[in-house]
N, C-alpha and C positions, 0 to 999 in steps of 0.2 A: 263392513261387508256382511251380509246375511249368509246363513248356511246355504240357502238356495242359490244365491249369486255366486258364492265360492264354488259350489259343486258344479254349476253350469259351465265352468271353465273347461271341463273334461268331457269330450264327446263320447267316450267309451261308455259312460253311464247311461246314455240313451239306449244302449243295446244290451248291456250286461250288468249283473250284480258282480262288480269286479272286486274280488276279495283275495288278491294275490300280489299285493305290493311288497311282500317279503321276498318276492322274486324280481318283479319289475313293477314299479309304480305307474300309475296312469300318466300319460302325457297330456299337458294342457294345450289348448289352441295357441296361446301366446308363445309357448315353448317351441312348438313346431313352426310357427310363423317366423320366429327369430332365426331358427336354423335355416329355413328356406330362403329368408331374406339374405343371409350371409352366403348361402350356396349360389344364389342368383348373382350376388356381387362378385363372387369368385369366378363364376362363369363369364361374366361380361368384362370384368376388369383385371382378371388374372390374380394369381397368388404371389405377387412380387411387387417390389417398389416400396418406397418409404411409407406411403399411406397404409399399405397392407400390413407391414410389420409393426408400425406404430399402433394400429388398431389391435393386432393380435397380442402384442405385449401388454397393452393397456388392459385388455379384457382379462388376461391371465391374472393380473394383480387385482382387478375388481372382483373377480370370482374368488381369488384366494382370500380376500378380506371378508366376503360374504360367507364362505365356508367356515372360516375361523370363528366368525360370530355365531354361526349355527351350532357349533360344538363348544363354545365357551372359552376360546383361547385367543391369544394375540396373533396377529397376522404373521409375524415372523416365526411362529411355531407350526405353521401349516404348509405342507408340501402338497402339490397337485399330483394325484396318482390316477391310475386307470381303474382301480378296483380295490376292494378289501384285500384280496389275494396279493395284489401288487404291493400294497403297504406292508403286509406281513412278511413277504419275502425280502423287502428292503431292510426291515429291522433285523430279522434273523441272520441275514448275510452280514450286516454291519457289526453285529455283536461279537462275531468271531468265537463262538462257543466251541469248546473242545470235548473230547470223549470222556473226560473226567467230570464234566459239568452236567447238571440235570435241569430239565424244564418240567414244570408241573402244569398239567392241563386237565381236561375233563373228557368223559366219554360221550359228550354231546356236542362236540365241535364239528364245524364244517371243514371240508377238505381244503378250503381256501387258507385255513390256518394249519391244519394237520399236514398238508403237503410240504409247507415250509419247515415244519418241525421234523418231518421224516428225512429230509435231505440234510438237516443239520447234524453234525457229528455228536451232538449232545444226547444223553440218554433222556428219554421221555417217560415221565411218570404220570399215569392216568388215574384220576380220581373218579370212582363210579358214582356219579351224582344224577345221572339222567332220570333214574326212577325214584329219586329221593324228593321229599318235599323241599322247597327252596330254603327253609330255615335250617335244614340239616346239611346243606352243601358247604357251608363255611368250615365246619369241623372236618368234613370228609376231605376237603382240599388241604386244610392245614396239616392233616395227618400224613400227607404225601411229601411235605417239605422236609428236607434233610440238610445237613451241613453242606452238601454238594449242590444244593439248589441255587440257580443263578437267575431264574426268570419264572414268572407266572404268565402263562399264555392262555387267555380265557375270553369267551364271549361275554359281552355285557348282557345280552338277551340270547338265550339258546335258540338257535334256528329250528330245532326239532320240537321242543316242548313249549317254547314261549316264556319259560321261567327266567327270572333275573338271576345273575350271578353276582355276589357281593364283592366286586373287584376292588373298590376303594377300601373296604374294611380289611380285605386280605392284604393289601399293600401295607396298610398301617400295622397290622398284626405281625407280619412276617419281615418287614423291612426290605422285601425283594422288589425289584422293578417289575412292572406289569405291562404286558402287551395285550391290548384289548381289541378283539374283533367286534367292531361297532356296527356291523352290517344291519342288524335288526334294532338298533337304537337311534342312530343318527337320523333326525327328522321325525322319529316316531314318538320319542319321549324326551323330556329335558335332559341335556347332556352337559356335564362339566368335565371335558376331556383334560383340563389342566390338572385334575386330581390324579391322573395316572401318567405313566412314562411314555407310552406309545399307544396311539389310538388310530386304528385303520378303519376306513368306512367306504361304502359305495354311495354314489349319488343317484343311480338309476332306480333305487328302491323307494324309500320313504321320502326322499327329497324330490322325487319325480323328475329327475334330470335325464339327459340323453345317456345312451349306452356308453360303456367304457370311460366313465368319469368317476372320480373318487378323491379321497383325501387321506393324508397321513399326518397326524400330530406327533411331533417329537418335542418332548419337554425341554431337553437340553441338547440342542443340535451339536454342540462342540464335543459331546461325549460319545457320539455315534459316528464312526467312520463311514465314508461313502464307499460302499463295496461294489456298486455297479453304476459307475458314473455315466451320465448322458452329457451331451453338449451343454445342457442347461445347468449342470452341476458346478461349472467353473466360473470364477470371476476373471481368471487369466490362466494361461498355461504355457509351458515351454515346449520346444521341439522334442524333448524326451518324453513328453506326456505328463510330466509333473505339473500339478495344477494347484491353484489357490481356490478353495471352495467358496461358493457364494455365501453371503451372510445368512444365518438362520436356516430354517428347514427347507428353503427353496433349493438348497443343494441336493436334495433328494428327488427333485422333479425328474420323473423317469422318461418323459418323452415330450414331443411337441404335440400338445392336444389340438386336434383339428379346430380351426376357428369357428366353424358352424356349431360344433359341440359346445364350445365356450359360450357362444351367443345364446344357445338354447338353455344352458345351465344358468347363465346370468338371469334370463327371464324366469326360469322355474323357481329360483331362490327368492323371487319377489312375490310369489303368488300365495304362499301359505298365510292364512289369517292368524291374528294374535291369539285367538282362542283354540288353536289347533290341538294343543296337547290335552287340554281339558276335555274337548269334544271326543278325541280319540280314546281317552281313558274311559269316558262314560259309555261310548259305543262298545268297546271291548268288554266292559262289565256286563252290559246288556246282552251281548252275544253269548257270553259264557252262561248267563242265566237261562237263556232260551235253549241253548244246546244241552245243558244239564238236565232239562226236562225230558230229553229224548235219548241221549247217548252218554257214554262215559267220557267225561272231559279229563284230559291229561294235564292241562295247564292249571296251576294253582290260582286261587283268586288274587286279584289286585296285583297283577304282574305288569305286562307291557301291552302290546297291540297284536300279538300273535295268540291265537286260540287253537289248540290241538285237541282232537278227540279221536277215540278209537272207533274205527268203522266196524259195522256189522257186516261181515263178508269181506270181499276183496276191496282194499282201499283205492287201488288204481281204477277199478271198474266204477266205484262210486264217484270218483272225480270225473270220469268220462260222462257218467249219467248226469251229474250236476251241470257239466258244460253244455250238454244237449238241452238242458232246461234254462240256459242263460246265466248260470252261476259259475264263476271261475275261482277255483281254489286249487290246492295241490296236495299230493300225498307225500309222506316221508318214507322213502324206499326201505323195505326190510322191517318195518315196524307195525304195519297195519294202521297207521295213524293218518289222519287228514288234517291239514293246517289251513286255518282261515286268517287272513290279514284284515284287520279293522283299522282303517285310516280315519282322519278327521272328516273325510268326504263321504264316509259310509252312511247310508240312510237307513231308517227303520224298515223301509221297503226291501232294501238289499238283504237285511237280516231275515225278514219274513220269507223271502224267496229261498234263501238257504235252508232255513229250518223246515219249511214245508216240504222240500225235496228230500232232505235227509230223513 
């Protein structure tokens, strides 16, 4: 598949330089067609009966397998979630941390992770790495580790700066389990989620799936209790509510994912070309190069697919002005920064429209 053929799957590119996959990725025609086809079937045939449930359960396992492959793990280690936030909450609730325990994180985390940390009784230690070069973040994080530390809770790619966090190296150096917020890495860069303990991610971003879809990798499901069971958590249960968990990470499945969403995600996961990561990295590098000629770029070289720069003037106003010119990006509240998302689908023309308007 050529770049032009792959890009043509997305109608939004006919209207905008769409550079905001870090929030929501573009929807492909095949994804929407699959969702509408299932909605039509649900309308005409109803949402019940053996055929409906067989289809739904089969789709769950097909999607589970494809998501597991996308992040480099075995199927039995993948739970179907609704978002990165959902996955982080599942892990923090299951760990059962107490007030004497500590969790190490950074000052560049999304509330999807921070909220789960805030309601945990554990003490949160924050490493100030947001303004640091990536090569200095390792030592800054390790300095926050104490004998009371029980978990590292970190983004793989910082949603604010676009810089990578050395999650695998920190796990090896500290011996601590790691919960990774993979919202800005899954589908954007090659991922080996088997190298960490818990990896939560969203599917509506770089994987271009429907809203309210996501995944959670649990390296050792038998070591993490189910703290918020759904009907899908149990293989069998008693009148008292005592239950036998399902095998593997499927025990953490938090809800009944709508079948149209499963159908759309199934289609979306088949669309990304083999050369997606190489193309995305090249495009991000080119974007950084072009932006650096005009503005102060916050993101270090050779990171992932997010590029953040400091706006001259009000960042929210610049985002509005760019939108009026057909360029969709976002600002990072409270920082004066503007964030650009470069996908494998981003064209040279998209970058030229961005830079000429900036």
